[in-house]
C-alpha positions, -999 to 999 in steps of 0.1 A, spaced: -495 -315 416 -509 -337 433 -478 -357 464 -494 -389 449 -487 -375 409 -456 -355 421 -441 -391 436 -447 -411 412 -432 -386 390 -398 -386 412 -396 -423 414 -398 -424 380 -368 -404 376 -346 -424 396 -347 -448 374 -354 -486 381 -333 -515 394 -337 -497 427 -348 -530 446 -369 -532 474 -359 -497 490 -378 -474 462 -412 -500 469 -410 -488 502 -407 -451 497 -433 -455 467 -459 -469 495 -448 -452 525 -451 -419 504 -483 -423 486 -497 -433 527 -484 -403 539 -499 -377 511 -527 -391 525 -522 -392 562 -510 -351 558 -524 -327 583 -533 -343 612 -542 -330 648 -539 -292 653 -513 -277 678 -510 -256 710 -481 -241 728 -451 -244 713 -428 -267 728 -393 -280 721 -381 -309 698 -365 -336 719 -328 -329 724 -330 -303 698 -318 -276 730 -291 -291 752 -302 -306 788 -286 -277 806 -300 -250 788 -341 -263 778 -355 -258 813 -346 -217 805 -349 -217 770 -388 -230 773 -395 -205 803 -377 -176 785 -393 -182 754 -427 -174 766 -420 -139 782 -438 -121 757 -459 -133 724 -434 -118 697 -417 -149 705 -422 -187 710 -390 -211 728 -383 -231 694 -372 -192 681 -352 -185 711 -334 -219 705 -323 -207 665 -318 -178 679 -294 -189 705 -281 -219 679 -276 -195 652 -253 -170 672 -228 -194 690 -244 -225 684 -255 -231 721 -222 -230 733 -215 -203 765 -175 -190 760 -179 -187 723 -166 -151 714 -166 -132 678 -141 -113 664 -161 -86 665 -161 -90 702 -194 -106 708 -197 -129 741 -214 -157 748 -244 -182 742 -263 -155 731 -235 -132 719 -244 -95 734 -213 -67 728 -203 -48 756 -225 -21 748 -255 -41 741 -248 -58 774 -242 -30 795 -282 -15 783 -298 -47 778 -286 -80 801 -306 -85 828 -296 -109 860 -322 -137 849 -306 -160 875 -313 -133 905 -280 -140 924 -267 -102 920 -249 -101 887 -250 -101 852 -226 -125 834 -231 -125 804 -209 -156 804 -235 -170 823 -261 -188 798 -284 -181 835 -282 -143 831 -278 -143 794 -307 -163 779 -334 -145 799 -312 -114 787 -315 -120 754 -355 -131 754 -355 -98 772 -342 -75 749 -366 -92 719 -390 -85 743 -383 -47 745 -373 -46 711 -410 -64 700 -420 -36 723 -404 -3 708 -424 -15 673 -457 -31 681 -474 -3 655 -458 -8 627 -475 -30 603 -474 -71 595 -460 -96 618 -450 -87 654 -420 -114 653 -406 -104 619 -405 -69 627 -388 -75 663 -365 -99 638 -359 -67 616 -354 -50 651 -330 -66 663 -309 -69 627 -313 -36 609 -324 -16 642 -361 -7 657 -359 29 638 -355 11 603 -383 -14 611 -404 22 619 -395 46 591 -403 17 567 -435 4 580 -420 -33 587 -395 -52 578 -373 -26 561 -360 -33 525 -326 -46 534 -314 -83 518 -294 -90 552 -331 -84 575 -348 -96 544 -330 -131 550 -321 -126 589 -359 -130 593 -360 -158 569 -333 -176 583 -347 -179 621 -384 -182 612 -372 -213 589 -346 -225 612 -369 -227 646 -393 -252 626 -363 -276 636 -364 -268 677 -401 -267 675 -423 -304 684 -443 -310 660 -476 -302 662 -489 -319 627 -479 -348 603 -447 -331 588 -447 -329 550 -431 -352 532 -391 -344 519 -395 -336 477 -356 -349 473 -358 -377 499 -365 -409 467 -328 -396 449 -311 -391 480 -318 -427 487 -307 -433 452 -279 -421 459 -271 -435 488 -279 -469 477 -257 -468 446 -229 -467 475 -234 -498 496 -203 -520 501 -181 -492 503 -155 -491 529 -162 -464 554 -130 -442 555 -134 -413 587 -137 -379 573 -145 -391 539 -165 -372 516 -165 -392 485 -140 -376 465 -116 -390 436 -87 -389 462 -105 -408 493 -113 -438 467 -147 -427 469 -152 -433 503 -177 -419 529 -182 -412 572 -217 -411 581 -221 -374 577 -198 -380 545 -221 -401 529 -257 -379 540 -241 -350 532 -233 -358 495 -267 -377 489 -284 -345 495 -262 -324 475 -265 -347 451 -304 -333 447 -292 -299 455 -300 -299 493 -261 -283 507 -261 -300 540 -235 -289 573 -205 -312 572 -214 -330 605 -241 -350 619 -250 -325 648 -256 -297 626 -272 -321 603 -300 -326 627 -312 -293 621 -325 -290 589 -361 -295 592 -384 -306 615 -384 -339 635 -407 -363 633 -419 -394 653 -403 -423 653 -442 -436 642 -433 -411 616 -406 -418 598 -404 -422 555 -379 -429 535 -351 -405 528 -355 -390 566 -325 -384 586 -317 -409 613 -294 -398 644 -278 -417 671 -262 -405 703 -244 -415 735 -265 -387 751 -305 -385 740 -308 -351 761 -287 -331 736 -285 -326 702 -250 -317 704 -238 -342 712 -250 -364 683 -225 -390 668 -244 -409 641 -264 -409 612 -279 -425 583 -306 -422 559 -341 -444 564 -356 -464 541 -384 -479 554 -395 -510 571 -367 -499 604 -335 -497 585 -318 -472 575 -286 -473 550 -255 -455 567 -213 -455 569 -212 -475 602 -177 -473 612 -142 -480 603 -135 -518 590 -174 -519 582 -185 -508 546 -220 -489 536 -248 -510 542 -284 -512 554 -286 -513 596 -314 -513 622 -324 -480 634 -342 -493 662 -317 -492 690 -306 -479 727 -292 -451 710 -311 -439 684 -323 -401 693 -345 -391 667 -350 -380 630 -348 -349 610 -372 -347 576 -343 -324 555 -361 -297 541 -348 -272 511 -354 -240 536 -344 -254 568 -309 -270 555 -303 -232 538 -309 -216 570 -283 -231 586 -251 -213 591 -225 -222 579 -202 -224 617 -218 -225 651 
């Protein structure tokens, strides 16, 4: 089905009476269908603010250590493992931003910053060690058939022997899911090199949000009956996409990782738009809304206000995410 036909069907399904919002959806998506597939890309660079500024240079540099990895893939691993938290510790004793267990660190940890020690809690050592370990694994399985990056990730999860034994990603559901998760999640950390495809669920998500216009804000609100159907900002966006079968994380800074990031001039209705007092760090995002076109979003702005239309172009505008079903599924349940 063509993009044009798909969006005529989708918009007809959400009914009439949606006013100017749905007119914008029709117009912008028909244009997007004609513009999709822009200029081809080059080397992988990180999306704006997707990696905290303190680690961006490290991830960009060490993400190019070998051909099996790239900066966005390395960022996806760090986010999946710790949410970029250098003090994270798991019940299984995995430690630091890259979640090395002590035995693996003893063998594979490196002195990334050249200060004479190897400290699992220091991102200047742990991030280079994660990249180095990935590349070591890639070298172990370099002769296995299939995609070298997929085989490296499979070796990370199941061990190099399993990849060699099965001639590629082994038939373990956990390992196959891990490979898919990381390769999908990397899209939310990479700066797009072509126009990002429209979201298939966007029109209905906007319809849901528009029905909530005028509803009073509630901090922590999820729209449940016991909360009087009220929402906070990320509760509204979560519920809007949940109404079309896409489950987003609860908080705004994790919702930012639910898909690729279109530039401001490429925004389409249904994109999530984010706001922060620190424009260098997606983990500092504090507000989210749903873009409806024409420079406006629907959002639940603050205590004492109601769900309403607000302008997007403010000094604290951080960026946008085009939600994809696979992107949302790839996000960890806790970071």
